[in-house]
C-alpha positions as CSV (number, residue, x, y, z in Angstrom):
1,M,-27.5,-15.2,165.6
2,H,-25.8,-18.6,165.3
3,K,-24.9,-20.9,168.1
4,D,-24.0,-24.6,168.3
5,G,-25.5,-25.5,164.9
6,H,-28.7,-23.5,165.4
7,I,-30.0,-20.1,164.1
8,Y,-31.8,-17.9,166.7
9,L,-35.1,-16.8,165.4
10,G,-36.7,-15.2,168.4
11,T,-38.4,-15.8,171.7
12,S,-41.8,-17.1,172.7
13,F,-43.5,-16.5,176.0
14,L,-45.5,-19.2,177.7
15,S,-48.0,-18.8,180.5
16,D,-48.9,-21.6,182.9
17,K,-52.2,-22.2,184.7
18,D,-51.3,-19.8,187.4
19,G,-50.5,-17.0,185.0
20,N,-46.7,-17.3,185.5
21,E,-44.8,-16.4,182.3
22,T,-41.7,-18.1,181.1
23,S,-39.7,-17.5,177.9
24,Q,-38.4,-20.0,175.3
25,K,-35.9,-19.3,172.6
26,E,-36.9,-20.6,169.1
27,Y,-34.1,-22.0,166.8
28,L,-33.7,-23.4,163.4
29,N,-31.6,-26.5,163.4
30,L,-28.9,-26.2,160.7
31,K,-28.7,-30.0,160.2
32,L,-32.4,-30.0,159.2
33,A,-32.4,-26.7,157.3
34,N,-32.2,-28.5,153.9
35,R,-35.7,-29.9,154.6
36,H,-37.0,-26.6,153.2
37,G,-39.2,-24.0,154.7
38,L,-42.0,-21.5,154.3
39,I,-42.2,-17.8,155.3
40,A,-45.9,-16.6,154.9
41,G,-48.0,-13.6,155.9
42,A,-50.0,-10.6,154.8
43,T,-48.3,-7.5,153.4
44,G,-46.6,-5.4,156.1
45,T,-46.5,-8.1,158.8
46,G,-42.7,-8.7,158.8
47,K,-41.9,-11.4,156.2
48,T,-39.0,-9.4,154.9
49,V,-37.4,-9.1,158.4
50,S,-37.8,-12.9,158.9
51,L,-36.1,-13.5,155.6
52,Q,-33.4,-11.0,156.5
53,I,-32.6,-12.6,160.0
54,L,-32.6,-16.1,158.5
55,T,-30.1,-14.9,155.8
56,E,-27.9,-13.4,158.5
57,G,-28.0,-16.7,160.5
58,F,-27.2,-18.9,157.5
59,S,-24.3,-16.5,156.5
60,A,-22.8,-16.5,160.0
61,A,-22.9,-20.3,159.9
62,G,-20.9,-20.4,156.7
63,V,-23.9,-21.2,154.4
64,P,-24.2,-19.2,151.2
65,V,-27.6,-17.7,150.5
66,F,-29.5,-16.7,147.2
67,C,-32.5,-14.4,147.6
68,A,-34.5,-12.1,145.2
69,D,-34.9,-8.5,146.4
70,V,-38.4,-7.7,145.1
71,K,-38.7,-4.3,146.9
72,G,-35.1,-3.2,147.2
73,D,-35.1,-3.6,151.1
74,L,-32.7,-6.6,151.2
75,S,-29.8,-4.7,149.8
76,G,-29.5,-3.5,153.4
77,L,-27.9,-6.8,154.2
78,A,-24.6,-5.4,152.9
79,A,-24.5,-2.7,155.6
80,A,-24.4,-2.8,159.3
81,G,-27.6,-1.8,161.1
82,V,-28.2,1.6,162.7
83,P,-29.1,1.8,166.4
84,K,-32.8,2.6,166.9
85,D,-35.0,2.6,170.0
86,F,-37.5,0.0,168.8
87,L,-34.7,-2.4,167.8
88,A,-33.0,-2.1,171.2
89,N,-36.4,-2.6,173.0
90,R,-37.2,-5.7,171.0
91,A,-33.7,-7.1,171.7
92,E,-34.0,-6.4,175.5
93,K,-37.5,-7.9,175.6
94,I,-36.6,-11.2,174.1
95,G,-33.3,-11.6,175.9
96,F,-31.1,-11.1,172.8
97,D,-28.1,-10.2,175.0
98,D,-25.3,-10.3,172.4
99,Y,-27.3,-8.2,169.8
100,Q,-24.8,-6.3,167.6
101,F,-24.8,-4.6,164.2
102,E,-22.8,-6.0,161.3
103,A,-22.9,-6.2,157.5
104,M,-23.2,-9.5,155.6
105,P,-20.7,-10.3,152.8
106,T,-22.9,-9.6,149.7
107,I,-22.8,-10.0,145.9
108,F,-25.4,-8.1,143.9
109,W,-26.8,-9.6,140.8
110,D,-29.2,-8.2,138.2
111,L,-30.5,-9.8,134.9
112,F,-30.3,-6.4,133.3
113,G,-26.9,-5.6,134.6
114,E,-27.9,-2.3,136.1
115,Q,-27.9,-2.9,139.9
116,G,-25.5,-5.8,140.0
117,H,-23.5,-8.3,138.0
118,P,-25.3,-9.6,135.0
119,I,-26.7,-13.1,135.2
120,R,-26.9,-15.0,131.9
121,T,-27.6,-18.4,130.6
122,T,-27.9,-19.8,127.1
123,I,-31.0,-20.9,125.2
124,S,-29.5,-24.4,125.1
125,D,-28.9,-24.5,128.8
126,M,-32.5,-23.4,129.7
127,G,-34.1,-26.2,127.5
128,P,-37.4,-26.4,125.8
129,L,-39.7,-27.0,128.8
130,L,-38.8,-23.8,130.7
131,L,-38.6,-21.8,127.6
132,A,-42.0,-22.9,126.5
133,R,-43.3,-21.9,130.0
134,L,-41.6,-18.5,129.6
135,M,-43.2,-17.9,126.2
136,D,-46.6,-19.2,127.2
137,L,-46.8,-21.7,124.3
138,N,-49.6,-24.1,123.8
139,A,-49.0,-27.9,123.4
140,T,-48.6,-27.8,119.6
141,Q,-46.1,-24.8,119.7
142,E,-44.2,-26.5,122.5
143,G,-43.9,-29.6,120.3
144,V,-42.3,-27.5,117.6
145,L,-40.0,-25.9,120.0
146,N,-38.9,-29.4,121.2
147,I,-38.2,-30.3,117.5
148,A,-36.1,-27.1,117.2
149,F,-33.9,-28.2,120.2
150,K,-33.7,-31.8,118.9
151,L,-32.6,-30.4,115.5
152,A,-30.0,-28.1,117.1
153,D,-28.6,-31.0,119.0
154,D,-28.5,-33.3,116.0
155,E,-26.8,-30.7,113.7
156,G,-24.5,-29.3,116.4
157,L,-26.1,-25.9,116.4
158,L,-25.3,-24.0,119.6
159,L,-28.2,-22.0,120.8
160,L,-26.8,-19.2,122.9
161,D,-29.2,-16.2,122.6
162,L,-32.4,-15.1,121.0
163,K,-31.0,-14.4,117.7
164,D,-29.8,-18.0,117.5
165,L,-33.3,-19.4,118.1
166,R,-34.8,-16.9,115.8
167,A,-32.4,-18.0,113.0
168,L,-33.2,-21.6,113.6
169,M,-36.9,-21.0,113.4
170,V,-36.4,-19.3,110.0
171,N,-34.3,-22.3,108.8
172,M,-37.0,-24.7,110.0
173,D,-39.7,-22.8,108.1
174,E,-37.7,-23.2,104.9
175,R,-37.2,-26.9,105.6
176,R,-40.7,-27.7,106.8
177,K,-41.4,-30.7,104.5
178,E,-38.0,-32.3,105.2
179,L,-38.3,-31.8,109.0
180,S,-42.0,-32.9,109.1
181,T,-40.9,-36.3,107.6
182,A,-38.0,-36.7,110.1
183,Y,-39.3,-35.3,113.3
184,G,-43.1,-34.8,113.0
185,N,-45.4,-32.0,111.8
186,V,-43.8,-28.5,111.6
187,S,-46.3,-25.9,110.7
188,S,-45.7,-22.3,109.6
189,A,-48.4,-21.2,112.1
190,S,-46.6,-22.6,115.1
191,I,-43.2,-21.2,113.9
192,G,-44.8,-17.8,113.5
193,A,-46.3,-17.9,116.9
194,I,-42.9,-18.8,118.4
195,Q,-41.3,-16.0,116.6
196,R,-43.9,-13.5,117.9
197,Q,-43.3,-14.7,121.4
198,L,-39.5,-14.3,120.9
199,L,-40.2,-10.7,120.0
200,V,-42.3,-10.2,123.2
201,L,-39.4,-11.7,125.2
202,E,-36.9,-9.3,123.6
203,Q,-39.2,-6.3,124.5
204,Q,-39.4,-7.5,128.1
205,G,-35.6,-7.5,128.3
206,A,-35.0,-11.2,128.1
207,D,-32.3,-10.6,125.6
208,H,-30.1,-9.4,128.5
209,F,-30.6,-12.8,130.2
210,F,-29.7,-15.1,127.2
211,G,-26.1,-15.3,126.1
212,E,-22.7,-15.6,127.6
213,A,-20.7,-15.5,129.8
214,A,-23.1,-17.9,131.4
215,L,-23.4,-18.1,135.2
216,D,-21.2,-20.6,137.0
217,I,-23.4,-22.1,139.8
218,L,-20.3,-22.3,142.1
219,D,-20.1,-18.5,142.1
220,L,-23.3,-18.6,144.1
221,M,-21.7,-20.9,146.7
222,R,-18.8,-18.8,147.8
223,T,-17.6,-18.3,151.3
224,T,-15.3,-15.6,152.8
225,R,-11.9,-16.2,154.2
226,D,-13.3,-16.0,157.8
227,G,-15.8,-18.8,156.9
228,R,-19.0,-16.7,156.4
229,G,-21.4,-17.6,153.5
230,M,-21.8,-15.1,150.8
231,V,-25.2,-13.6,150.4
232,N,-26.3,-13.4,146.8
233,V,-29.0,-10.7,146.3
234,L,-30.8,-10.5,143.0
235,A,-32.2,-7.0,142.2
236,A,-35.8,-8.0,141.1
237,D,-37.7,-4.7,141.4
238,K,-37.5,-4.2,137.5
239,L,-37.6,-7.9,136.8
240,M,-41.0,-8.1,138.6
241,Q,-42.5,-6.1,135.8
242,S,-42.2,-9.3,133.8
243,P,-43.4,-11.8,136.4
244,R,-43.3,-14.9,134.1
245,L,-39.6,-14.1,133.3
246,Y,-39.0,-13.7,137.1
247,A,-40.5,-17.0,138.0
248,T,-39.0,-19.0,135.1
249,F,-35.6,-17.5,135.9
250,L,-35.7,-18.6,139.5
251,L,-37.0,-22.0,138.5
252,W,-34.2,-22.4,135.9
253,L,-31.6,-21.5,138.7
254,L,-33.1,-24.1,141.0
255,S,-33.0,-26.7,138.2
256,E,-29.4,-25.8,137.5
257,L,-28.5,-26.4,141.2
258,F,-30.3,-29.7,141.1
259,E,-28.6,-30.9,137.9
260,E,-25.1,-29.8,138.6
261,L,-24.6,-30.5,142.3
262,P,-23.6,-33.9,143.5
263,E,-25.4,-36.0,146.1
264,V,-24.0,-35.2,149.5
265,G,-26.3,-37.0,151.9
266,D,-27.0,-35.6,155.3
267,R,-24.6,-32.7,156.4
268,D,-24.3,-30.6,159.5
269,R,-25.5,-27.6,157.4
270,P,-26.8,-26.9,153.9
271,R,-24.4,-26.2,151.0
272,L,-26.7,-23.4,149.9
273,V,-30.1,-21.9,150.9
274,F,-32.4,-20.6,148.2
275,F,-35.2,-18.1,149.0
276,F,-38.0,-18.0,146.5
277,D,-39.9,-14.7,147.1
278,E,-43.3,-14.1,145.5
279,A,-43.6,-17.8,145.2
280,H,-47.2,-17.7,143.9
281,L,-45.8,-16.5,140.5
282,L,-44.1,-19.9,140.1
283,F,-47.3,-21.8,140.4
284,D,-49.9,-19.4,138.9
285,D,-51.4,-21.0,135.7
286,A,-48.5,-23.5,135.5
287,P,-49.3,-26.7,133.5
288,K,-49.6,-29.9,135.4
289,I,-46.5,-31.4,134.0
290,L,-44.4,-28.4,135.2
291,L,-46.0,-28.6,138.7
292,E,-45.1,-32.3,138.9
293,K,-41.5,-31.7,137.9
294,V,-41.2,-28.7,140.4
295,E,-42.5,-31.0,143.2
296,Q,-40.0,-33.6,142.1
297,V,-37.1,-31.2,142.3
298,V,-38.1,-29.9,145.7
299,K,-38.2,-33.5,147.0
300,L,-34.9,-34.5,145.7
301,I,-32.8,-31.3,145.9
302,R,-32.3,-31.6,149.6
303,S,-30.0,-34.6,149.0
304,K,-27.8,-32.1,147.1
305,G,-27.5,-30.1,150.3
306,V,-29.8,-27.2,149.1
307,G,-32.6,-25.9,151.2
308,V,-35.4,-24.1,149.4
309,Y,-37.6,-21.5,151.3
310,F,-40.8,-20.2,149.7
311,V,-41.9,-16.7,150.7
312,T,-45.5,-15.8,149.9
313,Q,-48.6,-14.2,151.3
314,N,-50.9,-17.2,151.6
315,P,-49.8,-20.8,152.2
316,I,-52.5,-21.8,149.8
317,D,-50.4,-20.3,147.0
318,I,-48.2,-23.4,147.3
319,P,-49.5,-26.6,145.8
320,D,-50.1,-29.4,148.4
321,G,-47.3,-31.6,147.0
322,V,-44.8,-28.9,147.6
323,L,-46.3,-27.5,150.8
324,S,-45.9,-30.9,152.4
325,Q,-42.1,-30.8,151.9
326,L,-41.7,-27.5,153.8
327,G,-40.8,-28.6,157.4
328,N,-39.5,-25.2,158.8
329,R,-42.3,-22.5,159.0
330,V,-42.5,-18.9,160.0
331,Q,-46.2,-17.8,159.7
332,H,-46.9,-14.1,160.2
333,A,-50.4,-12.6,160.5
334,L,-53.1,-13.2,157.9
335,R,-56.2,-11.2,157.6
336,A,-59.5,-13.0,157.0
337,F,-61.5,-10.4,154.9
338,T,-62.7,-12.8,152.1
339,P,-63.6,-16.5,151.9
340,R,-60.2,-17.2,150.3
341,D,-58.5,-15.4,153.2
342,Q,-60.5,-17.5,155.7
343,K,-59.4,-20.7,153.9
344,A,-55.8,-19.5,154.1
345,V,-56.1,-19.0,157.8
346,R,-57.6,-22.4,158.3
347,V,-55.0,-24.1,156.1
348,A,-52.2,-22.3,157.9
349,A,-53.5,-23.3,161.3
350,E,-54.1,-27.0,160.4
351,T,-50.6,-27.5,159.1
352,F,-48.9,-26.8,162.4
353,R,-48.3,-29.3,165.2
354,P,-51.0,-28.2,167.7
355,N,-50.2,-26.4,170.9
356,P,-52.7,-27.1,173.6
357,G,-52.2,-23.7,175.2
358,L,-52.6,-21.8,171.9
359,D,-55.6,-21.2,169.6
360,T,-53.6,-21.2,166.4
361,K,-56.4,-20.0,164.1
362,E,-57.2,-17.0,166.3
363,T,-53.6,-16.2,166.9
364,I,-52.8,-16.0,163.2
365,M,-55.4,-13.2,162.8
366,A,-54.5,-11.4,166.0
367,M,-50.7,-11.1,165.8
368,G,-48.9,-7.8,165.3
369,V,-46.0,-6.8,163.1
370,G,-42.8,-8.7,164.0
371,E,-44.7,-11.6,165.5
372,A,-45.0,-15.0,163.9
373,L,-46.0,-18.6,164.7
374,V,-42.9,-20.6,164.5
375,S,-42.4,-24.4,164.0
376,T,-39.1,-26.0,163.0
377,L,-37.9,-29.5,162.7
378,M,-36.3,-31.1,165.7
379,K,-34.3,-34.4,165.9
380,K,-35.4,-37.1,163.5
381,G,-37.4,-34.5,161.5
382,V,-40.3,-34.2,163.9
383,P,-41.8,-30.7,163.8
384,S,-41.8,-28.7,167.0
385,I,-45.0,-27.5,168.8
386,V,-46.1,-24.2,167.2
387,Q,-45.2,-21.2,169.3
388,Q,-46.2,-17.5,169.1
389,T,-42.8,-15.8,168.7
390,L,-41.4,-12.4,168.8
391,I,-38.9,-12.3,165.9
392,R,-35.4,-11.0,166.8
393,P,-34.2,-7.7,165.3
394,P,-31.8,-7.9,162.4
395,S,-28.1,-7.0,162.7
396,S,-27.9,-5.5,159.1
397,R,-29.5,-2.4,158.0
398,L,-33.3,-2.2,157.7
399,G,-33.9,-0.6,154.3
400,P,-32.1,-0.3,151.1
401,L,-28.5,0.9,150.3
402,T,-27.9,4.1,148.5
403,K,-26.8,3.9,144.8
404,A,-23.2,4.9,145.8
405,E,-23.0,2.2,148.5
406,R,-24.4,-0.5,146.1
407,Q,-21.8,0.5,143.6
408,E,-19.0,0.2,146.1
409,V,-20.1,-3.3,147.0
410,I,-20.2,-4.2,143.3
411,Q,-16.7,-2.8,142.6
412,N,-15.3,-4.9,145.5
413,S,-17.2,-8.1,144.6
414,P,-15.2,-11.4,144.2
415,V,-16.8,-11.9,140.8
416,F,-16.2,-8.4,139.5
417,G,-15.1,-8.6,135.8
418,L,-16.2,-12.2,135.3
419,Y,-19.7,-11.5,133.9
420,D,-19.9,-7.8,133.3
421,E,-18.9,-8.0,129.6
422,P,-21.0,-10.1,127.2
423,K,-19.4,-12.6,124.8
424,D,-20.6,-13.7,121.3
425,R,-18.8,-16.7,120.0
426,E,-19.8,-18.7,116.9
427,S,-23.3,-20.2,117.3
428,A,-26.4,-21.2,115.4
429,F,-26.9,-17.7,114.0
430,E,-23.4,-17.6,112.4
431,V,-23.6,-21.3,111.2
432,L,-27.0,-20.9,109.5
433,K,-25.8,-17.6,108.0
434,E,-22.9,-19.4,106.4
435,R,-25.2,-22.1,105.1
436,A,-27.6,-19.4,103.6
437,E,-24.7,-17.6,102.0
438,A,-23.3,-20.8,100.6
439,K,-26.6,-21.8,99.2
440,A,-27.0,-18.4,97.5
441,Q,-23.5,-18.7,96.1
442,R,-24.1,-22.1,94.7
443,E,-27.4,-21.0,93.1
444,E,-25.5,-18.0,91.5
445,E,-22.8,-20.3,90.2
446,Q,-25.4,-22.6,88.7
447,R,-27.1,-19.7,86.9
448,E,-23.7,-18.5,85.6
449,E,-22.9,-22.0,84.4
450,E,-26.3,-22.3,82.6
451,D,-25.7,-18.9,80.9
452,R,-22.2,-19.9,79.9
453,Q,-23.5,-23.2,78.4
454,R,-26.2,-21.3,76.4
455,E,-23.5,-18.9,75.0
456,E,-21.2,-21.9,74.1
457,K,-24.0,-23.7,72.2
458,G,-24.7,-20.5,70.3
459,R,-21.1,-20.1,69.2
460,M,-21.0,-23.8,68.2
461,R,-24.0,-23.5,65.9
462,K,-22.7,-20.3,64.3
463,S,-19.4,-22.0,63.6
464,R,-21.0,-25.0,61.9
465,T,-23.4,-23.1,59.7
466,G,-21.6,-19.9,59.1
467,F,-24.7,-17.9,60.3
468,T,-26.8,-17.8,63.5
469,L,-29.8,-20.1,63.6
470,P,-33.1,-18.5,64.6
471,D,-34.1,-19.2,68.2
472,F,-37.2,-21.3,68.2
473,G,-37.0,-22.0,72.1
474,R,-36.4,-25.7,72.0
475,D,-32.8,-25.6,70.8
476,D,-31.9,-23.7,74.1
477,R,-32.7,-26.8,76.1
478,P,-29.6,-28.5,77.3
479,T,-28.7,-31.7,75.5
480,R,-28.4,-35.1,77.4
481,S,-24.7,-34.6,77.4
482,S,-24.8,-31.1,78.8
483,R,-27.4,-32.2,81.4
484,R,-25.0,-34.8,82.6
485,K,-22.2,-32.3,82.9
486,S,-24.5,-29.8,84.7
487,T,-25.6,-32.5,87.0
488,R,-22.0,-33.4,87.8
489,K,-21.2,-29.8,88.2
490,R,-24.1,-29.2,90.6
491,R,-23.2,-32.3,92.6
492,S,-19.7,-31.0,92.9
493,N,-21.0,-27.7,94.2
494,R,-23.3,-29.5,96.7
495,Q,-20.5,-31.6,98.0
496,S,-18.2,-28.6,98.6
497,V,-21.0,-26.8,100.5
498,A,-21.8,-29.8,102.5
499,E,-18.1,-30.1,103.4
500,A,-18.1,-26.5,104.5
501,A,-21.2,-27.0,106.5
502,M,-19.8,-30.0,108.3
503,K,-16.6,-28.1,109.2
504,S,-18.7,-25.3,110.6
505,V,-20.8,-27.8,112.6
506,A,-17.6,-29.5,113.9
507,R,-16.2,-26.2,115.0
508,S,-19.5,-25.3,116.7
509,V,-19.7,-28.7,118.6
510,A,-16.0,-28.6,119.5
511,S,-16.3,-25.1,120.9
512,S,-19.6,-25.8,122.8
513,L,-20.0,-29.0,124.9
514,G,-17.7,-31.4,123.2
515,R,-20.0,-34.3,124.0
516,A,-23.6,-35.6,123.7
517,L,-26.2,-33.4,125.3
518,V,-28.2,-35.0,128.1
519,R,-31.1,-33.0,129.6
520,G,-32.4,-33.3,133.2
521,I,-35.8,-33.1,134.8
522,L,-36.6,-29.5,133.8
523,G,-34.8,-29.6,130.5
524,S,-31.6,-28.1,131.6
525,I,-28.3,-29.6,130.3
526,K,-26.8,-32.1,132.6
527,R,-23.0,-31.6,133.0
528,G,-22.2,-33.6,136.0
529,F,-19.9,-32.2,138.7
């Protein structure tokens, strides 16, 4: 599984000119594992097993792993495998002499908090770029959302959850003229569109994702006392019903790792390996600016000690700028039924370092389940010659855990109790509610003062003349003196409300970041490390 800084992937069999067959074990070099990778292949060809054995190898080498469990099968990582004839036969055929069954140390996560510990982040942390992608906003609407974040930063409004952003949009609609002068055009139509998309997000369950306690990235990078890396499995079967939420969440998590982790240079192994399953969802219909930033993150995050492995059916699902960064590759069979499939086969074959004794294109279409073309990086980052490889059998269970087994793992998790209960501290919703109530109270006091002044004038006229003058309308208008008094009174009211608002803002800022906000490549807040 793991030996001398290498992860065992499987065995390839080579034939010489005389028909003599020799075997060669294929390994992934841990020192170059942060140069990223690709697992590709048609449905049912063995991608999940390849992901499973890589996860086992990284964990055994002390490298924490994060992976999304789209079908539920990866939960079996938390249990030891069960002896089966086909597993034993594969192990014997490839010479996997020390094959044994064992469970991986696992933490289960779930955005909805049903099959694992909840994962949350705040609206402020996600930032406007990813949030606009999540809500599928056009350029104009995204501009208004950027103004909303700038206004929140300027006024110390902490955006934690959807109700905070919704309250801010209502406030912006009331202040459109003022904000348009200071920040640029803010239209009711754009605000309305954003509010409708917030409602859609809420219906998709995103309200479970936004809030506190927010995820601490270090909790994804735990190791056990015996030095094994924790395997973080995200339950994504329900999440996949909202594919845009799934893709945006994983991209946010990747950006958080990029922004928070320090530069570590070249290490003997990664600090964390991140598997991005169903990777095509990240790139489908993504705007050019987002693709450019994703490519930038993928290029730079390896210096933080993070390896990113994309899992997808076709390599053409990955943009060329990202695909060129993926040095470690496990390519399962592809079927060339359509012109697009034929293009995928050609692209996959052409991206490998050629093997003179192997027709790569024909092999891709002819391989069976559990076979793959493997090419990994060798010394100095040179890719190895592609080999047709029989992938080793997994040591953990093939297939999902039962509900009771999953619950037992959750109960014994090292993060149990840290994220399970939501928190709701003072944020934009409460601050803006205080402002609205203060404004309403000020207006009520002003009306009461005007009524009192009218009554006082009436009494004064009656006392001077001995009878009540008829009301011709104009006498009810305040005199110059009373207008000055009223103005002074209103100014006094405004000052007290402003003071109250400033105190509320100060409390909000002090209880949130306590310093100026700086945003990174994908809009996430940069905290340093």
